VEXDREN-2710 file (C-alpha; in Angstrom, 1 decimal):
% VEXDREN-2710
k/r/px/py/pz
1/UNK/-0.9/-10.2/-17.3
2/UNK/1.0/-11.9/-14.5
3/UNK/0.1/-10.8/-11.3
4/UNK/3.5/-10.4/-9.0
5/UNK/3.9/-9.0/-5.5
6/UNK/7.1/-7.5/-3.9
7/UNK/8.0/-8.8/-0.3
8/UNK/8.9/-12.2/-1.4
9/UNK/12.3/-12.2/0.8
10/UNK/11.9/-15.5/2.7
11/UNK/11.2/-17.3/-0.9
12/UNK/14.1/-15.8/-2.2
13/UNK/16.4/-16.3/0.5
14/UNK/15.3/-20.0/0.9
15/UNK/15.8/-20.6/-2.8
16/UNK/19.1/-19.0/-2.7
17/UNK/20.3/-20.7/0.3
18/UNK/20.7/-17.1/2.2
19/UNK/20.3/-16.0/5.6
20/UNK/17.2/-13.5/5.0
21/UNK/18.6/-11.0/7.2
22/UNK/21.4/-10.4/4.7
23/UNK/19.0/-9.5/2.1
24/UNK/17.8/-5.9/1.4
25/UNK/14.1/-6.2/0.2
26/UNK/13.4/-2.9/-1.4
27/UNK/10.3/-4.5/-3.3
28/UNK/8.1/-4.1/-0.4
29/UNK/7.8/-0.4/1.1
30/UNK/7.3/-1.0/4.7
31/UNK/8.1/1.6/7.3
32/UNK/11.9/1.8/7.8
33/UNK/12.0/2.2/11.5
34/UNK/9.8/-0.8/12.0
35/UNK/6.9/-1.3/14.1
36/UNK/6.4/1.2/17.1
37/UNK/8.0/0.2/19.8
38/UNK/5.0/-0.8/21.9
39/UNK/4.0/-3.4/19.2
40/UNK/6.4/-6.1/20.6
41/UNK/5.1/-6.4/24.2
42/UNK/1.3/-5.9/23.3
43/UNK/1.9/-9.2/20.9
44/UNK/3.7/-10.9/24.0
45/UNK/0.8/-10.0/26.3
46/UNK/-1.5/-11.4/24.2
47/UNK/0.0/-14.7/23.5
48/UNK/-1.8/-15.5/27.0
49/UNK/-5.0/-15.4/25.0
50/UNK/-4.2/-17.4/22.0
51/UNK/-6.0/-20.7/23.3
52/UNK/-9.4/-18.5/23.2
53/UNK/-11.1/-17.3/20.4
54/UNK/-10.9/-13.8/19.9
55/UNK/-14.1/-11.7/19.2
56/UNK/-15.6/-12.8/15.9
57/UNK/-15.4/-9.1/14.6
58/UNK/-12.5/-7.1/15.8
59/UNK/-14.8/-4.2/17.4
60/UNK/-12.0/-2.6/19.9
61/UNK/-10.0/-2.2/16.7
62/UNK/-12.5/-0.4/14.6
63/UNK/-13.4/1.7/17.5
64/UNK/-9.7/2.8/17.8
65/UNK/-9.1/3.6/14.2
66/UNK/-12.5/5.8/14.2
67/UNK/-10.9/7.5/17.2
68/UNK/-7.4/8.1/14.9
69/UNK/-9.4/8.9/11.7
70/UNK/-12.6/11.0/13.8
71/UNK/-15.4/9.2/12.1
72/UNK/-17.8/6.4/13.2
73/UNK/-16.9/2.9/14.3
74/UNK/-19.7/1.8/12.4
75/UNK/-18.0/3.2/9.1
76/UNK/-15.1/0.9/9.4
77/UNK/-14.6/-2.6/8.6
78/UNK/-11.5/-4.4/9.8
79/UNK/-10.0/-7.4/7.9
80/UNK/-7.0/-9.4/7.4
81/UNK/-5.0/-6.9/5.3
82/UNK/-6.1/-4.8/2.2
83/UNK/-5.7/-7.8/0.1
84/UNK/-8.4/-9.9/2.0
85/UNK/-10.7/-6.9/1.8
86/UNK/-10.7/-6.2/-1.6
87/UNK/-11.3/-10.0/-2.6
88/UNK/-14.4/-9.7/-0.2
89/UNK/-15.9/-6.4/-1.8
90/UNK/-15.6/-8.3/-4.9
91/UNK/-16.9/-11.2/-3.6
92/UNK/-19.9/-10.0/-1.7
93/UNK/-20.1/-6.3/-2.2
94/UNK/-19.7/-5.3/-6.1
95/UNK/-20.4/-7.5/-8.9
96/UNK/-21.0/-5.0/-11.7
97/UNK/-18.6/-3.2/-14.3
98/UNK/-15.3/-1.7/-13.2
99/UNK/-13.1/0.8/-14.4
100/UNK/-9.4/1.4/-13.2
101/UNK/-7.6/4.4/-13.3
102/UNK/-4.1/3.3/-13.9
103/UNK/-1.7/2.8/-12.4
104/UNK/-2.9/0.9/-9.4
105/UNK/-1.8/-1.7/-7.1
106/UNK/-1.2/-4.9/-8.8
107/UNK/-3.9/-7.3/-6.7
108/UNK/-6.5/-5.2/-8.4
109/UNK/-5.9/-6.6/-11.9
110/UNK/-6.3/-10.0/-10.0
111/UNK/-9.7/-8.9/-8.2
112/UNK/-11.1/-7.4/-11.1
113/UNK/-9.6/-9.3/-14.3
114/UNK/-12.3/-7.5/-16.9
115/UNK/-12.0/-4.1/-15.5
116/UNK/-12.0/-1.3/-18.2
117/UNK/-8.2/0.5/-17.8
118/UNK/-8.1/4.3/-18.0
119/UNK/-5.2/6.6/-17.5
120/UNK/-5.2/8.3/-13.9
121/UNK/-3.7/11.3/-15.7
122/UNK/-7.2/11.8/-17.9
123/UNK/-9.9/12.1/-15.8
124/UNK/-12.1/13.0/-18.6
125/UNK/-11.8/9.5/-19.5
126/UNK/-13.1/8.2/-16.5
127/UNK/-16.5/6.3/-17.0
128/UNK/-19.3/7.7/-14.8
129/UNK/-21.0/4.3/-14.4
130/UNK/-19.8/1.1/-12.5
131/UNK/-17.1/1.1/-10.0
132/UNK/-14.0/3.3/-10.3
133/UNK/-10.7/2.1/-8.9
134/UNK/-7.9/4.7/-7.9
135/UNK/-4.8/4.9/-5.6
136/UNK/-3.7/8.0/-3.7
137/UNK/-1.0/8.3/-4.1
138/UNK/-0.2/6.2/-7.0
139/UNK/1.2/2.9/-7.1
140/UNK/3.8/2.4/-8.2
141/UNK/4.5/5.9/-9.5
142/UNK/4.1/7.6/-5.9
143/UNK/2.5/10.8/-7.6
144/UNK/-0.6/12.2/-6.0
145/UNK/-3.8/12.6/-8.1
146/UNK/-5.1/16.4/-7.3
147/UNK/-7.7/16.6/-4.2
148/UNK/-10.0/18.8/-6.5
149/UNK/-10.1/15.7/-9.2
150/UNK/-11.0/13.2/-6.7
151/UNK/-13.7/15.1/-5.2
152/UNK/-15.2/15.9/-8.5
153/UNK/-14.7/12.1/-9.4
154/UNK/-16.7/11.1/-6.4
155/UNK/-19.4/13.9/-6.5
156/UNK/-20.2/13.5/-10.3
157/UNK/-20.7/9.8/-10.6
158/UNK/-23.4/7.5/-10.7
159/UNK/-21.6/4.5/-9.5
160/UNK/-19.1/3.9/-6.6
161/UNK/-15.6/4.8/-6.0
162/UNK/-12.9/2.8/-4.3
163/UNK/-9.5/4.5/-3.2
164/UNK/-6.7/2.8/-2.4
165/UNK/-4.8/4.6/0.3
166/UNK/-2.3/1.9/1.5
167/UNK/0.6/4.5/1.5
168/UNK/-1.2/7.8/2.5
169/UNK/0.0/8.0/6.0
170/UNK/3.6/8.3/4.4
171/UNK/2.6/11.4/2.7
172/UNK/0.9/14.8/4.0
173/UNK/-2.1/14.3/1.6
174/UNK/-5.5/14.7/3.0
175/UNK/-7.5/11.2/3.4
176/UNK/-10.6/10.5/1.9
177/UNK/-12.1/8.8/4.8
178/UNK/-13.1/11.9/6.1
179/UNK/-15.4/12.4/3.0
180/UNK/-17.0/9.0/3.5
181/UNK/-20.1/10.3/5.9
182/UNK/-21.1/12.7/3.2
183/UNK/-20.5/10.4/0.0
184/UNK/-22.4/7.1/0.3
185/UNK/-20.7/6.2/-3.0
186/UNK/-17.2/6.0/-1.6
187/UNK/-15.0/3.4/-0.2
188/UNK/-11.6/3.8/1.0
189/UNK/-8.9/1.0/1.3
190/UNK/-6.4/1.5/4.2
191/UNK/-3.5/-0.7/5.1
192/UNK/-1.6/-1.3/8.4
193/UNK/1.0/-3.3/6.7
194/UNK/3.0/-0.6/5.1
195/UNK/3.1/2.3/7.7
196/UNK/2.8/0.4/10.6
197/UNK/5.3/-2.4/9.6
198/UNK/2.6/-5.3/10.4
199/UNK/2.6/-7.0/7.3
200/UNK/3.3/-10.3/8.6
201/UNK/0.4/-10.0/10.8
202/UNK/-2.2/-9.1/8.0
203/UNK/-4.4/-6.1/9.1
204/UNK/-6.2/-3.7/6.8
205/UNK/-9.6/-1.6/7.1
206/UNK/-12.4/-0.5/4.4
207/UNK/-14.1/2.6/5.4
208/UNK/-17.3/3.5/3.9
209/UNK/-20.7/4.9/4.7
210/UNK/-23.0/3.2/7.3
211/UNK/-25.0/1.8/4.6
212/UNK/-22.1/0.1/2.8
213/UNK/-20.7/-1.3/5.9
214/UNK/-23.9/-2.4/7.2
215/UNK/-24.4/-4.5/4.0
216/UNK/-20.9/-5.8/3.9
217/UNK/-20.9/-6.8/7.4
218/UNK/-23.9/-8.8/6.9
219/UNK/-22.0/-11.0/4.5
220/UNK/-19.1/-11.2/6.5
221/UNK/-17.1/-14.4/7.9
222/UNK/-16.0/-14.1/11.4
223/UNK/-12.6/-14.0/12.8
224/UNK/-10.8/-12.3/9.9
225/UNK/-8.5/-10.7/12.6
226/UNK/-6.7/-12.6/14.8
227/UNK/-6.0/-11.7/18.6
228/UNK/-2.0/-11.3/18.1
229/UNK/-2.8/-8.9/14.7
230/UNK/-5.6/-6.9/17.0
231/UNK/-3.1/-6.4/19.6
232/UNK/-0.3/-5.5/17.4
233/UNK/-2.2/-2.9/15.4
234/UNK/-3.9/-1.4/18.6
235/UNK/-0.4/-0.5/20.0
236/UNK/1.1/0.8/16.4
237/UNK/-2.3/3.0/15.9
238/UNK/-1.7/4.8/19.4
239/UNK/2.0/5.9/18.9
240/UNK/1.4/9.0/17.3
241/UNK/5.1/10.1/18.0
242/UNK/6.6/6.8/16.0
243/UNK/4.2/8.0/13.3
244/UNK/5.7/11.6/13.0
245/UNK/9.4/10.3/13.3
246/UNK/8.6/8.0/10.2
247/UNK/7.2/10.6/8.1
248/UNK/10.3/13.1/8.9
249/UNK/12.8/10.2/8.1
250/UNK/10.9/9.4/4.7
251/UNK/11.0/12.7/3.5
252/UNK/14.4/13.3/4.4
253/UNK/15.6/10.1/2.9
254/UNK/13.3/10.5/-0.5
255/UNK/14.9/13.8/-0.9
256/UNK/18.5/12.4/-0.3
257/UNK/17.9/9.4/-2.9
258/UNK/16.3/11.9/-5.5
259/UNK/19.4/14.1/-5.1
260/UNK/22.1/11.2/-5.4
261/UNK/20.0/9.7/-8.7
262/UNK/19.7/13.2/-10.4
263/UNK/22.6/13.0/-12.4
264/UNK/22.7/9.2/-13.1
265/UNK/23.0/8.3/-16.5
266/UNK/20.3/6.2/-18.0
267/UNK/17.5/6.8/-15.2
268/UNK/14.7/8.9/-14.9
269/UNK/13.2/9.3/-11.1
270/UNK/9.8/10.5/-10.5
271/UNK/9.5/12.7/-7.6
272/UNK/6.8/11.2/-5.9
273/UNK/5.1/11.6/-2.5
274/UNK/5.2/8.0/-1.2
275/UNK/7.9/6.1/0.8
276/UNK/9.1/4.5/-2.3
277/UNK/10.5/5.8/-5.8
278/UNK/9.6/5.1/-9.2
279/UNK/12.7/5.1/-11.9
280/UNK/12.3/4.6/-15.7
281/UNK/15.3/2.9/-17.2
282/UNK/17.0/3.0/-20.6
283/UNK/17.8/-0.9/-20.1
284/UNK/15.8/-3.8/-19.4
285/UNK/14.3/-3.7/-15.6
286/UNK/14.6/-7.5/-15.7
287/UNK/18.4/-7.4/-16.1
288/UNK/18.7/-4.6/-13.8
289/UNK/16.7/-6.4/-11.1
290/UNK/18.9/-9.4/-11.5
291/UNK/22.1/-7.6/-10.8
292/UNK/20.9/-6.2/-7.9
293/UNK/19.7/-9.7/-6.6
294/UNK/23.2/-10.8/-7.2
295/UNK/24.2/-8.2/-4.6
296/UNK/21.3/-9.4/-2.3
297/UNK/19.2/-6.5/-3.0
298/UNK/15.5/-7.0/-4.2
299/UNK/13.7/-4.5/-6.4
300/UNK/10.4/-4.5/-8.0
301/UNK/10.4/-4.7/-11.6
302/UNK/7.2/-2.7/-13.1
303/UNK/7.9/-2.8/-16.7
304/UNK/4.2/-4.2/-18.1
305/UNK/1.9/-2.9/-15.4
306/UNK/-1.4/-1.1/-17.0
307/UNK/-0.3/2.6/-17.0
308/UNK/3.7/2.1/-17.0
309/UNK/5.3/3.0/-20.1
310/UNK/8.7/1.4/-20.9
311/UNK/11.2/-0.1/-18.6
312/UNK/10.8/0.8/-14.9
313/UNK/11.8/-0.3/-11.3
314/UNK/10.4/0.6/-8.0
315/UNK/12.2/0.4/-4.8
316/UNK/11.6/1.7/-1.0
317/UNK/13.0/4.7/0.9
318/UNK/14.8/3.0/3.7
319/UNK/17.2/4.3/6.7
320/UNK/20.2/6.3/5.3
321/UNK/22.6/2.9/5.7
322/UNK/20.3/0.9/3.6
323/UNK/20.0/3.8/0.9
324/UNK/23.8/4.1/0.8
325/UNK/24.0/0.5/0.2
326/UNK/21.1/0.6/-2.4
327/UNK/23.2/3.5/-4.2
328/UNK/26.5/1.6/-4.2
329/UNK/24.9/-1.0/-6.0
330/UNK/23.0/1.1/-8.3
331/UNK/26.3/3.1/-9.2
332/UNK/27.4/-0.4/-10.8
333/UNK/24.1/-1.6/-12.1
334/UNK/21.8/1.2/-13.4
335/UNK/25.1/2.9/-14.9
336/UNK/26.4/-0.1/-16.8
337/UNK/25.4/-1.0/-20.7
END
């Protein structure tokens, strides 16, 4: 299976000779409000320090995340984005059998290419041994896994569980980071790329028991988070007002898009809880994505991903003007054929 990512706005714009600012990238589901207001000045202030090495480990960031999540700093391992962290886990923390409750983030298929694939909708099929990978909410459908199902899977397993929570801050779901202290077999992956709009700086975190983190830390290469990224992340997570404004906007705009798309022929929208929407289509998703691209709008083609049946696309929930631009194109592209 070919692994692709969203967020290729610069490569696409360069290939087509476009100004990237004229392109609406809905393939990457990033905070529609952008970074918190304090991020830019924090990065500018940190520029004075770039001639010096940062701390080998981002201890200040881990302490700040621990304060937000109300856990111990030694339960957190910050890194250069969620992608870097899961590759590190596979390289240094787990080399046993793995199963994925699909659908999950596409990068997991690269990290664990031989993993058993089971359905997230059928927890009775999840194996009890080996590593189990889950997404909460699920990616790319945006649906939530019931908390009871997650807790039962964690408590009843012989092997570890890795829950990808890259989009959970856009939701009102309870995070599993609070469960890690009492479940030594649990790992939780968090991203600062999406909710905090720091994708270009690459910051993420892995949360687990003290035993897990101590074992992983001893195998960790130094300087995985650069000084500018740590400064930006510290400013971002300290702004709770920006966080709540983001959630309210996403909830309002997601509902608006659901209503506008509800009677559109040829599409079936999954009412998920994340900052993106998943749409099954009667026409080939590749054709639809190409038509949108001609209008300088990038969508995510989800056809062929494990756990996805038939033709499907995913697109981000953005601001009202951006959503209206998408809807105008959708009335032409999705209704054809």
